[in-house]
BALO-508634 format. One record per residue: residue number from 0; residue in one letter; chain; x, y, z of N, C-alpha, C in turn. Coordinates in nm, 4 decimals. Example, Ala and Ser with C-alpha at 12.3 -4.5 7.8 and 13.67 -1.06 7.14 Angstrom:
<rs>
0;a;A;1.3190;-0.5690;0.7800;1.2300;-0.4500;0.7800;1.3200;-0.3300;0.7800
1;s;A;1.2850;-0.2250;0.7080;1.3670;-0.1060;0.7140;1.2900;0.0030;0.7870
</rs>
This chain:
<rs>
0;x;A;0.9105;-1.4825;0.1654;0.8055;-1.5540;0.0944;0.7410;-1.4682;-0.0144
1;x;A;0.7686;-1.3370;-0.0148;0.7029;-1.2516;-0.1135;0.7260;-1.2948;-0.2577
2;x;A;0.8487;-1.3228;-0.2993;0.8662;-1.3626;-0.4397;0.7853;-1.4868;-0.4765
3;x;A;0.7679;-1.5766;-0.3807;0.6916;-1.6984;-0.4066;0.5415;-1.6748;-0.3953
4;x;A;0.4992;-1.5980;-0.2951;0.3569;-1.5851;-0.2655;0.2842;-1.4796;-0.3477
5;x;A;0.3506;-1.3698;-0.3807;0.2798;-1.2638;-0.4538;0.2220;-1.3102;-0.5870
6;x;A;0.2950;-1.3858;-0.6675;0.2318;-1.4315;-0.7928;0.1070;-1.5164;-0.7690
7;x;A;0.1088;-1.5976;-0.6630;-0.0100;-1.6792;-0.6334;-0.1264;-1.5924;-0.5875
8;x;A;-0.0953;-1.4887;-0.5121;-0.2004;-1.3998;-0.4631;-0.2520;-1.3054;-0.5711
9;x;A;-0.1685;-1.2759;-0.6678;-0.2037;-1.1789;-0.7712;-0.3351;-1.2134;-0.8408
10;x;A;-0.3597;-1.3390;-0.8642;-0.4838;-1.3799;-0.9304;-0.6069;-1.3502;-0.8457
11;x;A;-0.5910;-1.3443;-0.7145;-0.7042;-1.3189;-0.6252;-0.7318;-1.1705;-0.6048
12;x;A;-0.6329;-1.0865;-0.6266;-0.6467;-0.9446;-0.5959;-0.7649;-0.8769;-0.6654
13;x;A;-0.7939;-0.9062;-0.7925;-0.9082;-0.8394;-0.8565;-1.0428;-0.8707;-0.7920
14;x;A;-1.0493;-0.9711;-0.7081;-1.1765;-1.0062;-0.6431;-1.1991;-0.9287;-0.5138
15;x;A;-1.1004;-0.8533;-0.4682;-1.1131;-0.7761;-0.3444;-1.1883;-0.6474;-0.3759
16;x;A;-1.3039;-0.6293;-0.3168;-1.3858;-0.5120;-0.3478;-1.3690;-0.3991;-0.2457
17;x;A;-1.3054;-0.4275;-0.1353;-1.2833;-0.3262;-0.0317;-1.1762;-0.2278;-0.0772
18;x;A;-1.1981;-0.0978;-0.0636;-1.0929;-0.0015;-0.0954;-0.9705;-0.0238;-0.0058
19;x;A;-0.8529;-0.0143;-0.0650;-0.7289;-0.0431;0.0067;-0.6302;0.0709;-0.0129
20;x;A;-0.5751;0.1185;0.0959;-0.4657;0.2137;0.0904;-0.3373;0.1355;0.1140
21;x;A;-0.2535;0.1303;0.0130;-0.1257;0.0601;0.0213;-0.0194;0.1644;0.0559
22;x;A;0.0544;0.1396;0.1622;0.1578;0.2330;0.2063;0.2923;0.1619;0.2009
23;x;A;0.3879;0.2272;0.1355;0.5225;0.1716;0.1230;0.6256;0.2735;0.1662
24;x;A;0.7369;0.2214;0.2144;0.8525;0.3043;0.2425;0.9501;0.2934;0.1266
25;x;A;0.9913;0.4062;0.0720;1.0807;0.4072;-0.0440;1.2091;0.3281;-0.0176
26;x;A;1.2576;0.3316;0.1041;1.3826;0.2654;0.1391;1.3618;0.1414;0.2256
27;x;A;1.2484;0.0768;0.2103;1.2169;-0.0418;0.2894;1.3027;-0.1598;0.2427
28;x;A;1.3898;-0.2120;0.3296;1.4741;-0.3240;0.2900;1.4045;-0.4599;0.3001
29;x;A;1.2840;-0.4622;0.3583;1.2133;-0.5887;0.3817;1.1010;-0.6091;0.2804
30;x;A;1.0177;-0.5075;0.2620;0.9056;-0.5141;0.1669;0.9226;-0.3980;0.0695
31;x;A;0.9811;-0.4224;-0.0459;1.0095;-0.3129;-0.1392;0.8820;-0.2493;-0.1944
32;x;A;0.8905;-0.1217;-0.2331;0.7742;-0.0536;-0.2901;0.7161;-0.1258;-0.4125
33;x;A;0.7959;-0.2035;-0.4815;0.7436;-0.2791;-0.5967;0.6309;-0.3727;-0.5549
34;x;A;0.6365;-0.4229;-0.4323;0.5267;-0.5080;-0.3843;0.3985;-0.4258;-0.3709
35;x;A;0.4099;-0.3047;-0.3193;0.2939;-0.2167;-0.3093;0.2394;-0.1791;-0.4454
36;x;A;0.3298;-0.1573;-0.5410;0.2872;-0.1254;-0.6771;0.2078;-0.2407;-0.7363
37;x;A;0.2546;-0.3640;-0.7143;0.1826;-0.4814;-0.7642;0.0423;-0.4869;-0.7043
38;x;A;0.0332;-0.4631;-0.5742;-0.0986;-0.4639;-0.5093;-0.1892;-0.3563;-0.5685
39;x;A;-0.1379;-0.2354;-0.5784;-0.2190;-0.1236;-0.6277;-0.2634;-0.1446;-0.7722
40;x;A;-0.1778;-0.2054;-0.8533;-0.2140;-0.2311;-0.9931;-0.3235;-0.3356;-1.0048
41;x;A;-0.3269;-0.4301;-0.9135;-0.4174;-0.5436;-0.9274;-0.5410;-0.5395;-0.8387
42;x;A;-0.5404;-0.4544;-0.7377;-0.6617;-0.4355;-0.6573;-0.7499;-0.3339;-0.7290
43;x;A;-0.8779;-0.3629;-0.7451;-0.9627;-0.2731;-0.8239;-0.9868;-0.1357;-0.7609
44;x;A;-0.9758;-0.1248;-0.6307;-1.0033;0.0016;-0.5615;-0.8889;0.0314;-0.4651
45;x;A;-0.7738;0.0679;-0.5207;-0.6566;0.0883;-0.4366;-0.5846;0.2171;-0.4723
46;x;A;-0.5201;0.2720;-0.3711;-0.4297;0.3849;-0.3880;-0.2977;0.3444;-0.3244
47;x;A;-0.1883;0.3890;-0.3823;-0.0556;0.3545;-0.3307;0.0189;0.4817;-0.2965
48;x;A;0.0632;0.4911;-0.1731;0.1429;0.6050;-0.1269;0.2803;0.5541;-0.0892
49;x;A;0.3821;0.6166;-0.1431;0.5203;0.5819;-0.1107;0.5801;0.6990;-0.0337
50;x;A;0.6358;0.6687;0.0823;0.6938;0.7705;0.1686;0.8453;0.7579;0.1705
51;x;A;0.9129;0.8685;0.1959;1.0581;0.8661;0.2158;1.0811;0.8078;0.3545
52;x;A;1.0816;0.6756;0.3594;1.0893;0.6040;0.4871;1.1425;0.4646;0.4616
53;x;A;1.1675;0.3942;0.5706;1.2074;0.2551;0.5637;1.0873;0.1661;0.5860
54;x;A;1.1089;0.0566;0.6587;1.0025;-0.0408;0.6805;0.8949;0.0097;0.7756
55;x;A;0.9327;0.0950;0.8704;0.8371;0.1442;0.9694;0.7947;0.2860;0.9328
56;x;A;0.7120;0.2975;0.8310;0.6692;0.4280;0.7803;0.6061;0.5106;0.8913
57;x;A;0.5254;0.4479;0.9752;0.4551;0.5205;1.0815;0.5521;0.5813;1.1821
58;x;A;0.6750;0.5312;1.1886;0.7756;0.5907;1.2757;0.8644;0.6899;1.1997
59;x;A;0.9049;0.6515;1.0783;0.9971;0.7345;1.0002;0.9324;0.8626;0.9491
60;x;A;0.8039;0.8568;0.9192;0.7304;0.9751;0.8732;0.5925;0.9738;0.9384
61;x;A;0.5924;0.9914;1.0692;0.4675;0.9814;1.1463;0.3627;1.0804;1.0976
62;x;A;0.4035;1.2032;1.0699;0.3068;1.3049;1.0258;0.2489;1.2696;0.8891
63;x;A;0.3323;1.2289;0.7956;0.2837;1.1916;0.6629;0.1932;1.0703;0.6675
64;x;A;0.2315;0.9734;0.7490;0.1509;0.8528;0.7660;0.0145;0.8882;0.8239
65;x;A;0.0157;0.9697;0.9280;-0.1102;1.0106;0.9919;-0.1997;1.0855;0.8932
66;x;A;-0.1403;1.1757;0.8159;-0.2186;1.2510;0.7175;-0.2802;1.1580;0.6136
67;x;A;-0.2011;1.0631;0.5634;-0.2506;0.9712;0.4600;-0.3633;0.8834;0.5123
68;x;A;-0.3444;0.8259;0.6289;-0.4464;0.7374;0.6855;-0.5710;0.8172;0.7226
69;x;A;-0.5526;0.9347;0.7818;-0.6681;1.0183;0.8184;-0.7484;1.0577;0.6953
70;x;A;-0.6784;1.0982;0.5905;-0.7474;1.1364;0.4663;-0.8219;1.0172;0.4075
71;x;A;-0.7614;0.8992;0.4152;-0.8231;0.7781;0.3601;-0.9522;0.7439;0.4340
72;x;A;-0.9474;0.7401;0.5669;-1.0649;0.6966;0.6440;-1.1741;0.8022;0.6510
73;x;A;-1.1401;0.9266;0.6208;-1.2435;1.0311;0.6225;-1.2980;1.0595;0.4836
74;x;A;-1.2773;0.9677;0.3918;-1.3405;0.9811;0.2610;-1.2499;0.9627;0.1413
75;x;A;-1.1199;0.9612;0.1626;-1.0277;0.9431;0.0506;-1.0499;0.8139;-0.0243
76;x;A;-1.0965;0.7131;0.0466;-1.1226;0.5841;-0.0173;-1.2288;0.5942;-0.1261
77;x;A;-1.3099;0.6971;-0.1196;-1.4146;0.7133;-0.2224;-1.3570;0.7587;-0.3565
78;x;A;-1.2309;0.8035;-0.3565;-1.1680;0.8546;-0.4778;-1.1155;0.7453;-0.5686
79;x;A;-1.1103;0.6217;-0.5191;-1.0524;0.5122;-0.6015;-1.1603;0.4260;-0.6605
</rs>
């Protein structure tokens, strides 16, 4: 549904005021990093991290995922 739904959602993204950390797996066969890029470009307070991983980033790069999320919730969100 992403090719159909993302364009419809894109118009709403600028209204989201909550900081968002978008995480993508470089080799994700289900949700490509381009979807994360679209989100990060259109959300006003977003950061996008791409990991050398597939769809399950938290499993493929558990340490990197943990570091990114920990940094985000302990203040990284203030940087966007």
